[in-house]
Backbone as XML, in Angstrom:
<?xml version="1.0"?>
<chain id="A" units="angstrom">
  <residue number="1" name="MET">
    <atom name="N" x="-44.266" y="11.306" z="-50.584"/>
    <atom name="CA" x="-42.923" y="11.529" z="-50.066"/>
    <atom name="C" x="-42.943" y="12.508" z="-48.889"/>
  </residue>
  <residue number="2" name="ILE">
    <atom name="N" x="-43.742" y="13.559" z="-49.018"/>
    <atom name="CA" x="-43.827" y="14.536" z="-47.935"/>
    <atom name="C" x="-44.463" y="13.899" z="-46.703"/>
  </residue>
  <residue number="3" name="LEU">
    <atom name="N" x="-45.476" y="13.067" z="-46.937"/>
    <atom name="CA" x="-46.135" y="12.391" z="-45.822"/>
    <atom name="C" x="-45.143" y="11.538" z="-45.048"/>
  </residue>
  <residue number="4" name="TYR">
    <atom name="N" x="-44.276" y="10.835" z="-45.750"/>
    <atom name="CA" x="-43.291" y="9.987" z="-45.081"/>
    <atom name="C" x="-42.339" y="10.824" z="-44.249"/>
  </residue>
  <residue number="5" name="SER">
    <atom name="N" x="-41.890" y="11.958" z="-44.767"/>
    <atom name="CA" x="-40.948" y="12.776" z="-44.014"/>
    <atom name="C" x="-41.618" y="13.411" z="-42.788"/>
  </residue>
  <residue number="6" name="ILE">
    <atom name="N" x="-42.871" y="13.837" z="-42.929"/>
    <atom name="CA" x="-43.588" y="14.383" z="-41.771"/>
    <atom name="C" x="-43.765" y="13.288" z="-40.724"/>
  </residue>
  <residue number="7" name="TYR">
    <atom name="N" x="-44.212" y="12.122" z="-41.169"/>
    <atom name="CA" x="-44.378" y="10.997" z="-40.255"/>
    <atom name="C" x="-43.059" y="10.655" z="-39.573"/>
  </residue>
  <residue number="8" name="TYR">
    <atom name="N" x="-41.969" y="10.649" z="-40.340"/>
    <atom name="CA" x="-40.666" y="10.293" z="-39.802"/>
    <atom name="C" x="-40.240" y="11.262" z="-38.697"/>
  </residue>
  <residue number="9" name="TYR">
    <atom name="N" x="-40.381" y="12.564" z="-38.949"/>
    <atom name="CA" x="-39.923" y="13.547" z="-37.963"/>
    <atom name="C" x="-40.828" y="13.598" z="-36.735"/>
  </residue>
  <residue number="10" name="VAL">
    <atom name="N" x="-42.123" y="13.436" z="-36.930"/>
    <atom name="CA" x="-43.024" y="13.389" z="-35.778"/>
    <atom name="C" x="-42.718" y="12.156" z="-34.940"/>
  </residue>
  <residue number="11" name="SER">
    <atom name="N" x="-42.568" y="11.027" z="-35.587"/>
    <atom name="CA" x="-42.261" y="9.791" z="-34.879"/>
    <atom name="C" x="-40.900" y="9.887" z="-34.177"/>
  </residue>
  <residue number="12" name="LEU">
    <atom name="N" x="-39.930" y="10.465" z="-34.840"/>
    <atom name="CA" x="-38.602" y="10.628" z="-34.250"/>
    <atom name="C" x="-38.646" y="11.503" z="-32.999"/>
  </residue>
  <residue number="13" name="ALA">
    <atom name="N" x="-39.372" y="12.607" z="-33.076"/>
    <atom name="CA" x="-39.465" y="13.511" z="-31.923"/>
    <atom name="C" x="-40.115" y="12.807" z="-30.737"/>
  </residue>
  <residue number="14" name="PHE">
    <atom name="N" x="-41.189" y="12.078" z="-30.979"/>
    <atom name="CA" x="-41.852" y="11.369" z="-29.888"/>
    <atom name="C" x="-40.974" y="10.251" z="-29.340"/>
  </residue>
  <residue number="15" name="ASN">
    <atom name="N" x="-40.245" y="9.556" z="-30.202"/>
    <atom name="CA" x="-39.352" y="8.486" z="-29.727"/>
    <atom name="C" x="-38.207" y="9.043" z="-28.901"/>
  </residue>
  <residue number="16" name="ILE">
    <atom name="N" x="-37.645" y="10.159" z="-29.321"/>
    <atom name="CA" x="-36.564" y="10.788" z="-28.549"/>
    <atom name="C" x="-37.075" y="11.189" z="-27.177"/>
  </residue>
  <residue number="17" name="TYR">
    <atom name="N" x="-38.273" y="11.791" z="-27.138"/>
    <atom name="CA" x="-38.823" y="12.204" z="-25.853"/>
    <atom name="C" x="-39.128" y="10.990" z="-24.968"/>
  </residue>
  <residue number="18" name="SER">
    <atom name="N" x="-39.568" y="9.901" z="-25.561"/>
    <atom name="CA" x="-39.813" y="8.676" z="-24.784"/>
    <atom name="C" x="-38.513" y="8.165" z="-24.165"/>
  </residue>
  <residue number="19" name="PHE">
    <atom name="N" x="-37.442" y="8.182" z="-24.939"/>
    <atom name="CA" x="-36.141" y="7.757" z="-24.397"/>
    <atom name="C" x="-35.652" y="8.717" z="-23.320"/>
  </residue>
  <residue number="20" name="MET">
    <atom name="N" x="-35.943" y="9.998" z="-23.492"/>
    <atom name="CA" x="-35.586" y="10.959" z="-22.448"/>
    <atom name="C" x="-36.337" y="10.655" z="-21.155"/>
  </residue>
  <residue number="21" name="LEU">
    <atom name="N" x="-37.615" y="10.312" z="-21.262"/>
    <atom name="CA" x="-38.394" y="9.957" z="-20.074"/>
    <atom name="C" x="-37.833" y="8.715" z="-19.393"/>
  </residue>
  <residue number="22" name="VAL">
    <atom name="N" x="-37.504" y="7.708" z="-20.186"/>
    <atom name="CA" x="-36.937" y="6.481" z="-19.615"/>
    <atom name="C" x="-35.599" y="6.795" z="-18.936"/>
  </residue>
  <residue number="23" name="GLY">
    <atom name="N" x="-34.765" y="7.584" z="-19.582"/>
    <atom name="CA" x="-33.494" y="7.970" z="-18.983"/>
    <atom name="C" x="-33.678" y="8.734" z="-17.691"/>
  </residue>
  <residue number="24" name="TYR">
    <atom name="N" x="-34.638" y="9.635" z="-17.669"/>
    <atom name="CA" x="-34.898" y="10.416" z="-16.460"/>
    <atom name="C" x="-35.375" y="9.524" z="-15.319"/>
  </residue>
  <residue number="25" name="VAL">
    <atom name="N" x="-36.236" y="8.577" z="-15.636"/>
    <atom name="CA" x="-36.723" y="7.657" z="-14.604"/>
    <atom name="C" x="-35.578" y="6.787" z="-14.081"/>
  </residue>
  <residue number="26" name="LEU">
    <atom name="N" x="-34.740" y="6.296" z="-14.977"/>
    <atom name="CA" x="-33.602" y="5.486" z="-14.533"/>
    <atom name="C" x="-32.621" y="6.304" z="-13.700"/>
  </residue>
  <residue number="27" name="MET">
    <atom name="N" x="-32.475" y="7.579" z="-14.041"/>
    <atom name="CA" x="-31.579" y="8.438" z="-13.272"/>
    <atom name="C" x="-32.105" y="8.695" z="-11.864"/>
  </residue>
  <residue number="28" name="SER">
    <atom name="N" x="-33.398" y="8.542" z="-11.661"/>
    <atom name="CA" x="-33.949" y="8.755" z="-10.317"/>
    <atom name="C" x="-33.480" y="7.676" z="-9.341"/>
  </residue>
  <residue number="29" name="TRP">
    <atom name="N" x="-33.005" y="6.565" z="-9.846"/>
    <atom name="CA" x="-32.496" y="5.514" z="-8.983"/>
    <atom name="C" x="-31.101" y="5.839" z="-8.447"/>
  </residue>
  <residue number="30" name="VAL">
    <atom name="N" x="-30.399" y="6.762" z="-9.126"/>
    <atom name="CA" x="-29.050" y="7.162" z="-8.704"/>
    <atom name="C" x="-29.066" y="8.674" z="-8.486"/>
  </residue>
  <residue number="31" name="PRO">
    <atom name="N" x="-29.294" y="9.127" z="-7.258"/>
    <atom name="CA" x="-29.448" y="10.563" z="-7.017"/>
    <atom name="C" x="-28.238" y="11.403" z="-7.417"/>
  </residue>
  <residue number="32" name="ALA">
    <atom name="N" x="-27.039" y="10.847" z="-7.378"/>
    <atom name="CA" x="-25.850" y="11.614" z="-7.748"/>
    <atom name="C" x="-25.861" y="11.995" z="-9.225"/>
  </residue>
  <residue number="33" name="VAL">
    <atom name="N" x="-26.495" y="11.195" z="-10.049"/>
    <atom name="CA" x="-26.553" y="11.463" z="-11.482"/>
    <atom name="C" x="-27.533" y="12.591" z="-11.773"/>
  </residue>
  <residue number="34" name="GLN">
    <atom name="N" x="-28.557" y="12.735" z="-10.947"/>
    <atom name="CA" x="-29.547" y="13.779" z="-11.174"/>
    <atom name="C" x="-28.971" y="15.180" z="-11.032"/>
  </residue>
  <residue number="35" name="SER">
    <atom name="N" x="-27.921" y="15.321" z="-10.268"/>
    <atom name="CA" x="-27.348" y="16.656" z="-10.056"/>
    <atom name="C" x="-26.354" y="17.051" z="-11.150"/>
  </residue>
  <residue number="36" name="THR">
    <atom name="N" x="-26.128" y="16.186" z="-12.119"/>
    <atom name="CA" x="-25.236" y="16.533" z="-13.225"/>
    <atom name="C" x="-25.971" y="17.446" z="-14.207"/>
  </residue>
  <residue number="37" name="LYS">
    <atom name="N" x="-25.217" y="17.972" z="-15.164"/>
    <atom name="CA" x="-25.812" y="18.869" z="-16.152"/>
    <atom name="C" x="-26.869" y="18.153" z="-16.985"/>
  </residue>
  <residue number="38" name="VAL">
    <atom name="N" x="-26.575" y="16.930" z="-17.402"/>
    <atom name="CA" x="-27.533" y="16.148" z="-18.179"/>
    <atom name="C" x="-28.779" y="15.864" z="-17.346"/>
  </residue>
  <residue number="39" name="GLY">
    <atom name="N" x="-28.598" y="15.570" z="-16.077"/>
    <atom name="CA" x="-29.727" y="15.317" z="-15.190"/>
    <atom name="C" x="-30.628" y="16.520" z="-15.045"/>
  </residue>
  <residue number="40" name="ARG">
    <atom name="N" x="-30.032" y="17.704" z="-14.926"/>
    <atom name="CA" x="-30.831" y="18.930" z="-14.810"/>
    <atom name="C" x="-31.563" y="19.241" z="-16.111"/>
  </residue>
  <residue number="41" name="ILE">
    <atom name="N" x="-30.927" y="18.971" z="-17.249"/>
    <atom name="CA" x="-31.588" y="19.194" z="-18.548"/>
    <atom name="C" x="-32.777" y="18.249" z="-18.696"/>
  </residue>
  <residue number="42" name="LEU">
    <atom name="N" x="-32.573" y="16.972" z="-18.361"/>
    <atom name="CA" x="-33.668" y="16.015" z="-18.447"/>
    <atom name="C" x="-34.789" y="16.362" z="-17.469"/>
  </residue>
  <residue number="43" name="GLU">
    <atom name="N" x="-34.427" y="16.866" z="-16.309"/>
    <atom name="CA" x="-35.451" y="17.260" z="-15.341"/>
    <atom name="C" x="-36.313" y="18.390" z="-15.893"/>
  </residue>
  <residue number="44" name="LYS">
    <atom name="N" x="-35.678" y="19.383" z="-16.503"/>
    <atom name="CA" x="-36.435" y="20.506" z="-17.070"/>
    <atom name="C" x="-37.319" y="20.060" z="-18.228"/>
  </residue>
  <residue number="45" name="ALA">
    <atom name="N" x="-36.881" y="19.049" z="-18.978"/>
    <atom name="CA" x="-37.652" y="18.591" z="-20.128"/>
    <atom name="C" x="-38.746" y="17.598" z="-19.741"/>
  </residue>
  <residue number="46" name="CYS">
    <atom name="N" x="-38.505" y="16.784" z="-18.744"/>
    <atom name="CA" x="-39.421" y="15.676" z="-18.440"/>
    <atom name="C" x="-40.367" y="15.951" z="-17.277"/>
  </residue>
  <residue number="47" name="GLU">
    <atom name="N" x="-39.931" y="16.696" z="-16.310"/>
    <atom name="CA" x="-40.740" y="16.868" z="-15.102"/>
    <atom name="C" x="-42.087" y="17.559" z="-15.343"/>
  </residue>
  <residue number="48" name="PRO">
    <atom name="N" x="-42.171" y="18.566" z="-16.222"/>
    <atom name="CA" x="-43.506" y="19.148" z="-16.457"/>
    <atom name="C" x="-44.510" y="18.127" z="-17.000"/>
  </residue>
  <residue number="49" name="TYR">
    <atom name="N" x="-44.077" y="17.268" z="-17.894"/>
    <atom name="CA" x="-44.966" y="16.253" z="-18.449"/>
    <atom name="C" x="-45.293" y="15.186" z="-17.409"/>
  </residue>
  <residue number="50" name="LEU">
    <atom name="N" x="-44.290" y="14.715" z="-16.690"/>
    <atom name="CA" x="-44.531" y="13.689" z="-15.669"/>
    <atom name="C" x="-45.354" y="14.232" z="-14.507"/>
  </residue>
  <residue number="51" name="GLY">
    <atom name="N" x="-45.204" y="15.516" z="-14.224"/>
    <atom name="CA" x="-45.953" y="16.132" z="-13.130"/>
    <atom name="C" x="-47.453" y="16.063" z="-13.330"/>
  </residue>
  <residue number="52" name="ILE">
    <atom name="N" x="-47.881" y="16.128" z="-14.574"/>
    <atom name="CA" x="-49.313" y="16.017" z="-14.871"/>
    <atom name="C" x="-49.845" y="14.681" z="-14.371"/>
  </residue>
  <residue number="53" name="PHE">
    <atom name="N" x="-49.116" y="13.616" z="-14.613"/>
    <atom name="CA" x="-49.564" y="12.278" z="-14.227"/>
    <atom name="C" x="-49.368" y="12.016" z="-12.741"/>
  </residue>
  <residue number="54" name="ARG">
    <atom name="N" x="-48.360" y="12.627" z="-12.158"/>
    <atom name="CA" x="-48.127" y="12.427" z="-10.721"/>
    <atom name="C" x="-49.212" y="13.071" z="-9.871"/>
  </residue>
  <residue number="55" name="LYS">
    <atom name="N" x="-49.913" y="14.057" z="-10.423"/>
    <atom name="CA" x="-51.017" y="14.673" z="-9.681"/>
    <atom name="C" x="-52.182" y="13.709" z="-9.504"/>
  </residue>
  <residue number="56" name="PHE">
    <atom name="N" x="-52.383" y="12.841" z="-10.486"/>
    <atom name="CA" x="-53.554" y="11.965" z="-10.477"/>
    <atom name="C" x="-53.255" y="10.520" z="-10.094"/>
  </residue>
  <residue number="57" name="ILE">
    <atom name="N" x="-52.003" y="10.105" z="-10.242"/>
    <atom name="CA" x="-51.660" y="8.705" z="-9.976"/>
    <atom name="C" x="-50.720" y="8.657" z="-8.774"/>
  </residue>
  <residue number="58" name="PRO">
    <atom name="N" x="-51.231" y="8.219" z="-7.622"/>
    <atom name="CA" x="-50.360" y="8.146" z="-6.448"/>
    <atom name="C" x="-49.409" y="6.957" z="-6.558"/>
  </residue>
  <residue number="59" name="PRO">
    <atom name="N" x="-48.258" y="7.061" z="-5.904"/>
    <atom name="CA" x="-47.336" y="5.918" z="-5.892"/>
    <atom name="C" x="-47.946" y="4.736" z="-5.141"/>
  </residue>
  <residue number="60" name="ILE">
    <atom name="N" x="-47.601" y="3.561" z="-5.589"/>
    <atom name="CA" x="-48.040" y="2.345" z="-4.905"/>
    <atom name="C" x="-46.862" y="1.889" z="-4.050"/>
  </residue>
  <residue number="61" name="GLY">
    <atom name="N" x="-46.951" y="2.166" z="-2.775"/>
    <atom name="CA" x="-45.824" y="1.894" z="-1.885"/>
    <atom name="C" x="-44.671" y="2.817" z="-2.243"/>
  </residue>
  <residue number="62" name="MET">
    <atom name="N" x="-43.553" y="2.244" z="-2.621"/>
    <atom name="CA" x="-42.383" y="3.028" z="-3.025"/>
    <atom name="C" x="-42.251" y="3.114" z="-4.544"/>
  </residue>
  <residue number="63" name="ILE">
    <atom name="N" x="-43.220" y="2.562" z="-5.259"/>
    <atom name="CA" x="-43.128" y="2.492" z="-6.718"/>
    <atom name="C" x="-44.035" y="3.545" z="-7.341"/>
  </residue>
  <residue number="64" name="ASP">
    <atom name="N" x="-43.446" y="4.391" z="-8.165"/>
    <atom name="CA" x="-44.181" y="5.422" z="-8.889"/>
    <atom name="C" x="-44.500" y="4.886" z="-10.287"/>
  </residue>
  <residue number="65" name="ILE">
    <atom name="N" x="-45.770" y="4.602" z="-10.542"/>
    <atom name="CA" x="-46.148" y="4.053" z="-11.847"/>
    <atom name="C" x="-46.558" y="5.132" z="-12.843"/>
  </residue>
  <residue number="66" name="SER">
    <atom name="N" x="-46.524" y="6.397" z="-12.431"/>
    <atom name="CA" x="-46.935" y="7.468" z="-13.338"/>
    <atom name="C" x="-46.063" y="7.560" z="-14.595"/>
  </residue>
  <residue number="67" name="PRO">
    <atom name="N" x="-44.746" y="7.277" z="-14.557"/>
    <atom name="CA" x="-43.979" y="7.308" z="-15.810"/>
    <atom name="C" x="-44.430" y="6.259" z="-16.820"/>
  </residue>
  <residue number="68" name="ILE">
    <atom name="N" x="-44.901" y="5.112" z="-16.340"/>
    <atom name="CA" x="-45.388" y="4.080" z="-17.246"/>
    <atom name="C" x="-46.626" y="4.577" z="-17.977"/>
  </residue>
  <residue number="69" name="VAL">
    <atom name="N" x="-47.540" y="5.181" z="-17.232"/>
    <atom name="CA" x="-48.752" y="5.729" z="-17.839"/>
    <atom name="C" x="-48.399" y="6.888" z="-18.768"/>
  </residue>
  <residue number="70" name="ALA">
    <atom name="N" x="-47.423" y="7.710" z="-18.364"/>
    <atom name="CA" x="-47.014" y="8.857" z="-19.188"/>
    <atom name="C" x="-46.437" y="8.395" z="-20.526"/>
  </residue>
  <residue number="71" name="ILE">
    <atom name="N" x="-45.621" y="7.376" z="-20.513"/>
    <atom name="CA" x="-45.037" y="6.866" z="-21.761"/>
    <atom name="C" x="-46.122" y="6.214" z="-22.622"/>
  </residue>
  <residue number="72" name="PHE">
    <atom name="N" x="-47.038" y="5.496" z="-21.995"/>
    <atom name="CA" x="-48.153" y="4.910" z="-22.737"/>
    <atom name="C" x="-48.983" y="6.003" z="-23.417"/>
  </residue>
  <residue number="73" name="MET">
    <atom name="N" x="-49.285" y="7.060" z="-22.680"/>
    <atom name="CA" x="-50.070" y="8.160" z="-23.250"/>
    <atom name="C" x="-49.301" y="8.890" z="-24.355"/>
  </residue>
  <residue number="74" name="LEU">
    <atom name="N" x="-48.003" y="9.010" z="-24.203"/>
    <atom name="CA" x="-47.192" y="9.657" z="-25.240"/>
    <atom name="C" x="-47.262" y="8.856" z="-26.540"/>
  </residue>
  <residue number="75" name="ASN">
    <atom name="N" x="-47.185" y="7.544" z="-26.439"/>
    <atom name="CA" x="-47.313" y="6.708" z="-27.636"/>
    <atom name="C" x="-48.725" y="6.783" z="-28.217"/>
  </residue>
  <residue number="76" name="PHE">
    <atom name="N" x="-49.728" y="6.850" z="-27.370"/>
    <atom name="CA" x="-51.102" y="7.001" z="-27.824"/>
    <atom name="C" x="-51.281" y="8.318" z="-28.582"/>
  </residue>
  <residue number="77" name="ILE">
    <atom name="N" x="-50.726" y="9.395" z="-28.048"/>
    <atom name="CA" x="-50.802" y="10.704" z="-28.706"/>
    <atom name="C" x="-50.045" y="10.673" z="-30.036"/>
  </residue>
  <residue number="78" name="LYS">
    <atom name="N" x="-48.880" y="10.038" z="-30.050"/>
    <atom name="CA" x="-48.105" y="9.938" z="-31.289"/>
    <atom name="C" x="-48.894" y="9.214" z="-32.373"/>
  </residue>
  <residue number="79" name="ASN">
    <atom name="N" x="-49.491" y="8.101" z="-32.028"/>
    <atom name="CA" x="-50.267" y="7.346" z="-33.014"/>
    <atom name="C" x="-51.475" y="8.138" z="-33.499"/>
  </residue>
  <residue number="80" name="GLY">
    <atom name="N" x="-52.130" y="8.848" z="-32.602"/>
    <atom name="CA" x="-53.258" y="9.680" z="-33.003"/>
    <atom name="C" x="-52.838" y="10.811" z="-33.916"/>
  </residue>
  <residue number="81" name="LEU">
    <atom name="N" x="-51.707" y="11.422" z="-33.610"/>
    <atom name="CA" x="-51.205" y="12.512" z="-34.446"/>
    <atom name="C" x="-50.816" y="12.024" z="-35.829"/>
  </residue>
  <residue number="82" name="VAL">
    <atom name="N" x="-50.240" y="10.855" z="-35.907"/>
    <atom name="CA" x="-49.881" y="10.278" z="-37.207"/>
    <atom name="C" x="-51.134" y="10.017" z="-38.042"/>
  </residue>
  <residue number="83" name="ILE">
    <atom name="N" x="-52.184" y="9.523" z="-37.409"/>
    <atom name="CA" x="-53.437" y="9.283" z="-38.127"/>
    <atom name="C" x="-54.027" y="10.595" z="-38.625"/>
  </residue>
  <residue number="84" name="VAL">
    <atom name="N" x="-53.987" y="11.631" z="-37.797"/>
    <atom name="CA" x="-54.498" y="12.943" z="-38.219"/>
    <atom name="C" x="-53.688" y="13.483" z="-39.389"/>
  </residue>
  <residue number="85" name="ILE">
    <atom name="N" x="-52.371" y="13.333" z="-39.340"/>
    <atom name="CA" x="-51.521" y="13.797" z="-40.449"/>
    <atom name="C" x="-51.871" y="13.048" z="-41.728"/>
  </residue>
  <residue number="86" name="GLN">
    <atom name="N" x="-52.080" y="11.757" z="-41.629"/>
    <atom name="CA" x="-52.448" y="10.969" z="-42.815"/>
    <atom name="C" x="-53.805" y="11.408" z="-43.362"/>
  </residue>
  <residue number="87" name="LYS">
    <atom name="N" x="-54.777" y="11.651" z="-42.492"/>
    <atom name="CA" x="-56.103" y="12.073" z="-42.943"/>
    <atom name="C" x="-56.045" y="13.437" z="-43.622"/>
  </residue>
  <residue number="88" name="ILE">
    <atom name="N" x="-55.275" y="14.361" z="-43.060"/>
    <atom name="CA" x="-55.141" y="15.691" z="-43.666"/>
    <atom name="C" x="-54.430" y="15.597" z="-45.001"/>
  </residue>
  <residue number="89" name="TYR">
    <atom name="N" x="-53.403" y="14.790" z="-45.070"/>
    <atom name="CA" x="-52.638" y="14.659" z="-46.336"/>
    <atom name="C" x="-53.504" y="14.078" z="-47.444"/>
  </residue>
  <residue number="90" name="PHE">
    <atom name="N" x="-54.320" y="13.082" z="-47.112"/>
    <atom name="CA" x="-55.124" y="12.437" z="-48.152"/>
    <atom name="C" x="-56.377" y="13.234" z="-48.514"/>
  </residue>
  <residue number="91" name="MET">
    <atom name="N" x="-56.679" y="14.295" z="-47.760"/>
    <atom name="CA" x="-57.793" y="15.161" z="-48.125"/>
    <atom name="C" x="-57.468" y="16.017" z="-49.338"/>
  </residue>
  <residue number="92" name="PHE">
    <atom name="N" x="-56.192" y="16.335" z="-49.498"/>
    <atom name="CA" x="-55.793" y="17.239" z="-50.586"/>
    <atom name="C" x="-55.268" y="16.518" z="-51.786"/>
  </residue>
</chain>
């Protein structure tokens, strides 16, 4: 039961952050939305993580593919963390 609740909250946190990243990327298409309070909050939450990938992945023309890689890596990290939680739980 505890394993399920830990898995649920870890998965929920990663899913919320993934949706925040998608929202932030979609907001970049409408510059007026970025200057709102929600836009500034999403910028503070998402830009440090996206900045890591933007350093290594240049845009292709006008298309920035770093958010796609960032979301893929976030899901990869989530799945790895869930496996580690399961391994630790079953050790005891």
